[in-house]
N, C-alpha and C positions, 0 to 999 in steps of 0.2 A: 088719821092721818091725812084725810083729804080736806077737815077744816084748818088743819092748820098750814097747808099749803094754801088754801086760800087767803088766809091771813098775812102769810108771809112769801112775797114776791121772789125772795132770792132762794128760797128751798123750792117756790114751784121751777125758778131758772137751773137747779142742779137736776133735779128731778127730769125735765125735758132733756139737757145734757146726756145725764144717763141712760137712757133710752134712745136716742138717738147714734151714743155711743155702741149700743149692744144692737142696734140694726145695722150699723156700719161693720160690727165685725161677723158679725152671723155669715152674708154672703162671702166675704175674703175665707174666711173659715171654710165654707162649703166649697169654694174653687178649690182651696188648697188639695181637699180631700180626691178632689178631681182630675189634680196635676200628678203626672208621673214622676217619681221620685229620681232626682239626679245621681244620688247615692246609689242608689240599684242600678243603677245604670252601671256604674263605676263597676260594681260588682260584679257583674252578670261578665262583663268585659275581661275584668281580670280574672274569674273563674273559667274562661273559656281558653285565654290563652293558657294558665297554669295546666291544662287538661291537652293542650295542644304539644305541650313542650315537655311534659314528663319524661319523655322518651330520652330527652337530653342528659350528658352526664353533668355531676355537680348538683349543687342547690341551687333552685330558680327562685326568683325573685323579680315579681309582676308587678309595676307601679303604674295606674292610670293616670292618664293626665286630666285637670280640671275641665270640666262643661263650665261655660255661660250660664253664671247664676240668672241670669235673664230669659234663660231656654224656659219657654212652657210648652210643655207636650201634656195630651189629654193621656192619663192613666189609661193603660192597654190593658184591656179585657182577657187575653190570650199572655200566655209566658213568655218572656221575651227572649229572642234568638241571637246569640251573637256569631260573626262570620269574619275572614279574612277578606279585605276586599281584593281584587286583582291586581298581582305586583307585591303584594306586604309578603311578609316573611313573619316565622314564629319567634324570632330573637331580634335583638338590638333594639331601634327606634322604629314601632313599627304603628298600624293604624289598624284598629278594630272599628267594626259595623254594628250597630246595636238594634235591632228592627222588631217594630210590633205590628203583628199581621192581625188585629183585634179590627172592629168597628170603622175605628178611624184610623187607619195605619199609618206611621210613619218609620221615619231610620235616620240615625244620629252618628255619625263618625268621631271618635275619639281618639288621639296619640297614647300609645302605650310604651313603656320603656321594658326590655327585658332583661335581666342581666343573668346570667349563669355562673357562679361562682363553683371553683373548686381546687385544690390543691395542686401546684405543677412544681417541678424542680428548677430551683432557681441557684445561683451563686451565692456562696456564703462569703467571698470576698474577690477582689477582682481577679480575673484567672488569665493567664499567657496560654498562647498556644504551643503545642508540641509535646508536654510532659500530660502521662495517664492522668485520668480524674479520677478521683479517689471517693467514699463517701465523707471524708470532712472537707472536700470542696463543694459540698451542694446539699442541701436541702429542702422541705417540701415548704412553700408557701400558699396563702389563698389568694386567690387572683380571681379577677372579671375573664374568664373566660373570651366571650365574646371579643374581646378586645386584641385576642392574641391570635392576631391572622396569619401571622407567622409559623405558626404550629407552637408545640408544646410538647414536654412529656409529662408524665404522672406517676413514674418508676423510677426510685433512683438507680434501680439494677439495670434500666437500659442506658445507662450514663456511665456510671463506674467504668473505668477501665479503657474508655474510648478517648482520643483527642481532640482537640479545639481545632478549628482551620483559624480563627482569627480570636483574638482578646475581647474578654467580658467585665464589663464593669460589675461592683457589689449589686446583689439584687437583680442582675440580670436573668430571664428566662431561657433556660436551656431551650432551643429547639433542634428538632432532626437535623436540619440543613447544617448547623455550626458545629456538627461532631463530624468524626472519621475515624473508622476503625482500624487499630493502629496493624500495619503489614507484618502480616507472618509468614509469608512468603513472597521472592523478588522474582520478576523475569529472570530466567536463565540459570535460575537457583535449582540444584539438584535435591531432590524431595525424595519422600519414602511415602510410596502406595501403597494403601493399605484396603485389602479388598475381602471384605466376609461374606462367608457362607455357612450354612447349619454345620455345625461342629468344625469349622475349620477358618482360621484367617491367614491371608496370603499377603507376604509382604515383598515389595517390587520395588526399584530403583526407576526414579524417571526426572524429566525436567520440567521446570514451570514455561509457561509460556506465557504469563500476566502475573502482573500484583496482586495479593489478595488478602483479606484479614479473616479473624476466625470466623467460621459460619460462612462466609462467602464462596460461591462456586469458582471454581476455575478451570482451565484447560492444562492438559499437564502430557508431556510426551511418555509412553512407558519405552524405555530403555532398551529391554530384551525386544519389543515386538516393532518398534517404532512406530506403534499404534498413537494417535492422539484420544484421549480420555476426558471425560470430565471427572470432577469430583468435587470433595468440600475439606474447605480447610478446618482441619480439627485443633491444629498447636503447630509449634513453632518448626516448619519444614515438615509438617505430615497432613496428608490429602486422602481421603478415606474415598474410594472410588468403588461403582457398582460394580458386579462381576456380568 
């Protein structure tokens, strides 16, 4: 081999270039080993946010933002620690810090997008106010709960039988504030008061002092005693009171 290199200048050039390439490659390879993996930093941030948000309803999706590829951080000799900087929140677009507490400490911050998905009640067709809603008017649909700042409902039973205060379009999310309970008792109406005691149920007549729907509390005047009592509307014209 040496005699061939001595006779062939071209081979000598290739041989020198080969060793030069190895010399250049080796330090960079060593440096790469000594640098912190940016992908590991992102994964530490993702797992941290998932743990913090596990109590939230629905399915949680965490997407860490990209770090600048030019970032060169010494490889940490201790386990990396993630944290929320002051003012950060566990949902939506937030910021997470990742800290190295090793011999050469450093801290980086990266943006993280946290989305919480769940099924909520939405309109199956355009809805007008007034008529009681039925199960045919609504269905469950997957939505990003973080974007539903006005609220939402996850159980169709919370909607069925109630009325809308305003019209809603196809696919609109049903929120608590657009619903009203149909009034089963009106102010001034004569109602039946029912008082239950062990082994006995007493019926009395009274007058409603305000409007109320099923399950709502109402003040009623007892026609016999003229006392004002409070009760719960259980049906049309029926109020259950405590003895």
